[in-house]
A tleap script that builds the chain and sets N, CA, C and O, in Angstrom:
source leaprc.protein.ff14SB
mol = sequence {
  NMET ASN SER VAL ALA VAL LYS VAL SER GLU
  CYS GLU THR ALA LYS PRO SER GLN THR VAL
  ALA LEU ALA ILE ALA THR VAL PRO MET GLN
  PRO TRP GLU GLN PRO TYR ASP PRO LYS THR
  ALA LEU LYS ASN GLY THR ILE PHE PRO SER
  LEU ASN LEU PRO PHE TYR VAL THR GLY GLY
  GLU GLN CPRO
}
set mol.1.N position { 40.326 -10.767 19.058 }
set mol.1.CA position { 39.134 -10.881 19.859 }
set mol.1.C position { 39.547 -11.220 21.289 }
set mol.1.O position { 40.312 -12.159 21.511 }
set mol.2.N position { 39.053 -10.471 22.235 }
set mol.2.CA position { 39.353 -10.719 23.640 }
set mol.2.C position { 38.314 -11.655 24.224 }
set mol.2.O position { 37.129 -11.553 23.908 }
set mol.3.N position { 38.753 -12.558 25.065 }
set mol.3.CA position { 37.815 -13.433 25.753 }
set mol.3.C position { 38.011 -13.277 27.249 }
set mol.3.O position { 39.113 -13.006 27.727 }
set mol.4.N position { 36.927 -13.452 27.971 }
set mol.4.CA position { 36.962 -13.308 29.419 }
set mol.4.C position { 36.551 -14.639 30.029 }
set mol.4.O position { 35.504 -15.191 29.689 }
set mol.5.N position { 37.367 -15.143 30.916 }
set mol.5.CA position { 37.045 -16.398 31.589 }
set mol.5.C position { 36.213 -16.090 32.824 }
set mol.5.O position { 36.574 -15.222 33.618 }
set mol.6.N position { 35.114 -16.791 32.986 }
set mol.6.CA position { 34.232 -16.591 34.129 }
set mol.6.C position { 34.005 -17.946 34.779 }
set mol.6.O position { 33.694 -18.925 34.101 }
set mol.7.N position { 34.159 -17.996 36.068 }
set mol.7.CA position { 33.900 -19.239 36.790 }
set mol.7.C position { 32.403 -19.500 36.837 }
set mol.7.O position { 31.611 -18.571 36.991 }
set mol.8.N position { 32.022 -20.743 36.706 }
set mol.8.CA position { 30.616 -21.110 36.720 }
set mol.8.C position { 29.962 -20.702 38.027 }
set mol.8.O position { 28.799 -20.299 38.031 }
set mol.9.N position { 30.674 -20.794 39.125 }
set mol.9.CA position { 30.094 -20.450 40.421 }
set mol.9.C position { 29.801 -18.960 40.544 }
set mol.9.O position { 29.024 -18.563 41.412 }
set mol.10.N position { 30.399 -18.129 39.700 }
set mol.10.CA position { 30.175 -16.688 39.763 }
set mol.10.C position { 28.967 -16.257 38.938 }
set mol.10.O position { 28.501 -15.127 39.081 }
set mol.11.N position { 28.459 -17.123 38.089 }
set mol.11.CA position { 27.323 -16.789 37.226 }
set mol.11.C position { 26.027 -17.261 37.868 }
set mol.11.O position { 25.970 -18.334 38.469 }
set mol.12.N position { 24.999 -16.451 37.735 }
set mol.12.CA position { 23.684 -16.858 38.185 }
set mol.12.C position { 22.840 -17.124 36.949 }
set mol.12.O position { 22.758 -16.289 36.048 }
set mol.13.N position { 22.226 -18.274 36.915 }
set mol.13.CA position { 21.395 -18.642 35.782 }
set mol.13.C position { 19.945 -18.661 36.209 }
set mol.13.O position { 19.581 -19.300 37.197 }
set mol.14.N position { 19.119 -17.953 35.456 }
set mol.14.CA position { 17.687 -17.947 35.754 }
set mol.14.C position { 17.087 -19.267 35.317 }
set mol.14.O position { 17.325 -19.728 34.201 }
set mol.15.N position { 16.313 -19.870 36.194 }
set mol.15.CA position { 15.657 -21.127 35.881 }
set mol.15.C position { 14.149 -20.917 35.951 }
set mol.15.O position { 13.634 -20.442 36.963 }
set mol.16.N position { 13.444 -21.266 34.884 }
set mol.16.CA position { 11.986 -21.062 34.910 }
set mol.16.C position { 11.322 -21.988 35.918 }
set mol.16.O position { 11.776 -23.102 36.177 }
set mol.17.N position { 10.256 -21.493 36.462 }
set mol.17.CA position { 9.492 -22.287 37.428 }
set mol.17.C position { 8.781 -23.417 36.704 }
set mol.17.O position { 8.485 -23.309 35.514 }
set mol.18.N position { 8.508 -24.491 37.412 }
set mol.18.CA position { 7.789 -25.625 36.842 }
set mol.18.C position { 6.320 -25.270 36.591 }
set mol.18.O position { 5.647 -25.961 35.826 }
set mol.19.N position { 5.814 -24.212 37.220 }
set mol.19.CA position { 4.401 -23.875 37.099 }
set mol.19.C position { 4.134 -22.730 36.126 }
set mol.19.O position { 2.973 -22.389 35.903 }
set mol.20.N position { 5.139 -22.143 35.557 }
set mol.20.CA position { 4.964 -20.991 34.681 }
set mol.20.C position { 5.190 -21.410 33.231 }
set mol.20.O position { 6.220 -22.000 32.907 }
set mol.21.N position { 4.235 -21.108 32.364 }
set mol.21.CA position { 4.385 -21.380 30.928 }
set mol.21.C position { 5.225 -20.261 30.319 }
set mol.21.O position { 4.928 -19.082 30.512 }
set mol.22.N position { 6.260 -20.626 29.595 }
set mol.22.CA position { 7.119 -19.620 28.998 }
set mol.22.C position { 6.483 -18.970 27.783 }
set mol.22.O position { 6.648 -17.770 27.565 }
set mol.23.N position { 5.765 -19.741 26.995 }
set mol.23.CA position { 5.119 -19.204 25.802 }
set mol.23.C position { 4.013 -20.143 25.353 }
set mol.23.O position { 4.056 -21.350 25.594 }
set mol.24.N position { 3.040 -19.569 24.705 }
set mol.24.CA position { 1.980 -20.358 24.108 }
set mol.24.C position { 1.823 -19.866 22.678 }
set mol.24.O position { 1.473 -18.709 22.444 }
set mol.25.N position { 2.083 -20.744 21.733 }
set mol.25.CA position { 1.953 -20.376 20.328 }
set mol.25.C position { 0.582 -20.780 19.814 }
set mol.25.O position { 0.118 -21.895 20.049 }
set mol.26.N position { -0.054 -19.864 19.117 }
set mol.26.CA position { -1.325 -20.183 18.489 }
set mol.26.C position { -1.210 -19.882 17.004 }
set mol.26.O position { -0.723 -18.824 16.605 }
set mol.27.N position { -1.657 -20.815 16.206 }
set mol.27.CA position { -1.612 -20.649 14.759 }
set mol.27.C position { -3.011 -20.919 14.231 }
set mol.27.O position { -3.503 -22.043 14.324 }
set mol.28.N position { -3.654 -19.899 13.677 }
set mol.28.CA position { -5.006 -20.125 13.175 }
set mol.28.C position { -4.994 -21.050 11.962 }
set mol.28.O position { -4.051 -21.045 11.171 }
set mol.29.N position { -6.035 -21.829 11.830 }
set mol.29.CA position { -6.164 -22.710 10.676 }
set mol.29.C position { -6.401 -21.869 9.433 }
set mol.29.O position { -7.153 -20.895 9.454 }
set mol.30.N position { -5.755 -22.257 8.369 }
set mol.30.CA position { -5.927 -21.567 7.098 }
set mol.30.C position { -6.749 -22.468 6.184 }
set mol.30.O position { -6.307 -23.562 5.835 }
set mol.31.N position { -7.936 -22.020 5.793 }
set mol.31.CA position { -8.739 -22.861 4.906 }
set mol.31.C position { -8.071 -22.973 3.528 }
set mol.31.O position { -7.394 -22.051 3.072 }
set mol.32.N position { -8.278 -24.117 2.886 }
set mol.32.CA position { -7.691 -24.330 1.568 }
set mol.32.C position { -8.351 -23.409 0.557 }
set mol.32.O position { -9.564 -23.204 0.587 }
set mol.33.N position { -7.546 -22.860 -0.334 }
set mol.33.CA position { -8.055 -22.045 -1.427 }
set mol.33.C position { -7.225 -22.334 -2.670 }
set mol.33.O position { -6.116 -22.861 -2.584 }
set mol.34.N position { -7.757 -21.995 -3.784 }
set mol.34.CA position { -7.065 -22.232 -5.045 }
set mol.34.C position { -5.804 -21.365 -5.092 }
set mol.34.O position { -5.899 -20.140 -5.011 }
set mol.35.N position { -4.629 -21.980 -5.222 }
set mol.35.CA position { -3.403 -21.186 -5.256 }
set mol.35.C position { -3.246 -20.443 -6.578 }
set mol.35.O position { -3.863 -20.774 -7.590 }
set mol.36.N position { -2.380 -19.409 -6.523 }
set mol.36.CA position { -2.034 -18.671 -7.733 }
set mol.36.C position { -1.295 -19.581 -8.707 }
set mol.36.O position { -0.723 -20.596 -8.311 }
set mol.37.N position { -1.314 -19.212 -9.969 }
set mol.37.CA position { -0.471 -19.903 -10.931 }
set mol.37.C position { 0.982 -19.521 -10.624 }
set mol.37.O position { 1.212 -18.496 -9.982 }
set mol.38.N position { 1.970 -20.314 -11.064 }
set mol.38.CA position { 3.370 -20.061 -10.687 }
set mol.38.C position { 3.878 -18.653 -11.003 }
set mol.38.O position { 4.615 -18.076 -10.203 }
set mol.39.N position { 3.501 -18.097 -12.141 }
set mol.39.CA position { 3.980 -16.756 -12.510 }
set mol.39.C position { 3.438 -15.688 -11.550 }
set mol.39.O position { 4.179 -14.819 -11.092 }
set mol.40.N position { 2.157 -15.768 -11.258 }
set mol.40.CA position { 1.538 -14.809 -10.330 }
set mol.40.C position { 2.079 -15.002 -8.920 }
set mol.40.O position { 2.322 -14.027 -8.209 }
set mol.41.N position { 2.271 -16.257 -8.510 }
set mol.41.CA position { 2.799 -16.541 -7.174 }
set mol.41.C position { 4.190 -15.952 -6.995 }
set mol.41.O position { 4.494 -15.377 -5.950 }
set mol.42.N position { 5.034 -16.093 -8.008 }
set mol.42.CA position { 6.386 -15.545 -7.921 }
set mol.42.C position { 6.352 -14.026 -7.836 }
set mol.42.O position { 7.142 -13.426 -7.107 }
set mol.43.N position { 5.454 -13.408 -8.568 }
set mol.43.CA position { 5.327 -11.945 -8.563 }
set mol.43.C position { 4.864 -11.443 -7.193 }
set mol.43.O position { 5.337 -10.413 -6.712 }
set mol.44.N position { 3.926 -12.182 -6.563 }
set mol.44.CA position { 3.347 -11.750 -5.288 }
set mol.44.C position { 4.094 -12.261 -4.063 }
set mol.44.O position { 3.886 -11.753 -2.962 }
set mol.45.N position { 4.963 -13.261 -4.236 }
set mol.45.CA position { 5.715 -13.787 -3.106 }
set mol.45.C position { 4.951 -14.785 -2.269 }
set mol.45.O position { 5.393 -15.136 -1.175 }
set mol.46.N position { 3.812 -15.252 -2.756 }
set mol.46.CA position { 3.017 -16.259 -2.061 }
set mol.46.C position { 2.153 -16.982 -3.080 }
set mol.46.O position { 1.808 -16.425 -4.121 }
set mol.47.N position { 1.804 -18.231 -2.773 }
set mol.47.CA position { 0.913 -18.954 -3.681 }
set mol.47.C position { -0.544 -18.802 -3.280 }
set mol.47.O position { -1.437 -19.151 -4.051 }
set mol.48.N position { -0.795 -18.285 -2.081 }
set mol.48.CA position { -2.167 -18.178 -1.588 }
set mol.48.C position { -2.658 -16.733 -1.648 }
set mol.48.O position { -2.016 -15.843 -1.091 }
set mol.49.N position { -3.774 -16.491 -2.309 }
set mol.49.CA position { -4.297 -15.128 -2.414 }
set mol.49.C position { -4.581 -14.465 -1.060 }
set mol.49.O position { -4.369 -13.261 -0.917 }
set mol.50.N position { -5.051 -15.222 -0.072 }
set mol.50.CA position { -5.364 -14.608 1.227 }
set mol.50.C position { -4.111 -14.157 1.980 }
set mol.50.O position { -4.200 -13.345 2.901 }
set mol.51.N position { -2.951 -14.678 1.594 }
set mol.51.CA position { -1.697 -14.250 2.236 }
set mol.51.C position { -0.998 -13.145 1.460 }
set mol.51.O position { 0.094 -12.718 1.836 }
set mol.52.N position { -1.610 -12.684 0.395 }
set mol.52.CA position { -1.036 -11.613 -0.410 }
set mol.52.C position { -1.373 -10.280 0.247 }
set mol.52.O position { -2.363 -9.631 -0.091 }
set mol.53.N position { -0.532 -9.894 1.184 }
set mol.53.CA position { -0.736 -8.659 1.945 }
set mol.53.C position { 0.383 -7.686 1.602 }
set mol.53.O position { 1.451 -7.737 2.212 }
set mol.54.N position { 0.156 -6.807 0.642 }
set mol.54.CA position { 1.226 -5.898 0.223 }
set mol.54.C position { 1.595 -4.908 1.333 }
set mol.54.O position { 0.731 -4.402 2.049 }
set mol.55.N position { 2.868 -4.653 1.452 }
set mol.55.CA position { 3.374 -3.684 2.418 }
set mol.55.C position { 3.922 -2.490 1.650 }
set mol.55.O position { 4.667 -2.648 0.682 }
set mol.56.N position { 3.552 -1.318 2.083 }
set mol.56.CA position { 3.978 -0.109 1.386 }
set mol.56.C position { 4.923 0.688 2.265 }
set mol.56.O position { 4.742 0.752 3.481 }
set mol.57.N position { 5.923 1.292 1.659 }
set mol.57.CA position { 6.923 2.083 2.386 }
set mol.57.C position { 6.267 3.301 3.030 }
set mol.57.O position { 6.750 3.791 4.051 }
set mol.58.N position { 5.195 3.788 2.459 }
set mol.58.CA position { 4.571 5.021 2.940 }
set mol.58.C position { 3.618 4.786 4.113 }
set mol.58.O position { 2.867 5.692 4.475 }
set mol.59.N position { 3.628 3.599 4.715 }
set mol.59.CA position { 2.825 3.358 5.900 }
set mol.59.C position { 1.427 2.862 5.599 }
set mol.59.O position { 0.500 3.172 6.347 }
set mol.60.N position { 1.243 2.111 4.540 }
set mol.60.CA position { -0.056 1.536 4.256 }
set mol.60.C position { -0.777 2.187 3.106 }
set mol.60.O position { -1.820 1.701 2.668 }
set mol.61.N position { -0.240 3.272 2.615 }
set mol.61.CA position { -0.874 3.945 1.480 }
set mol.61.C position { -0.107 3.603 0.219 }
set mol.61.O position { 1.122 3.525 0.225 }
set mol.62.N position { -0.839 3.403 -0.854 }
set mol.62.CA position { -0.166 3.151 -2.122 }
set mol.62.C position { 0.548 4.413 -2.577 }
set mol.62.O position { 0.028 5.517 -2.415 }
set mol.63.N position { 1.747 4.252 -3.149 }
set mol.63.CA position { 2.485 5.447 -3.616 }
set mol.63.C position { 1.790 6.110 -4.785 }
set mol.63.O position { 2.272 7.121 -5.297 }
savepdb mol mol.pdb
quit
């Protein structure tokens, strides 16, 4: 593996402004619901029915 030494004075580092927000994360509240039983949860990959969103290779259509 080759390594390259770079002097710190040769590098420019971008510094965010004090007035600019870098990111704002929003997470919607999830209401409580009756979870799946363990066998069903393992099969579906989630314990919550509302999060059971199957993904299909064919672009949203069932094969």
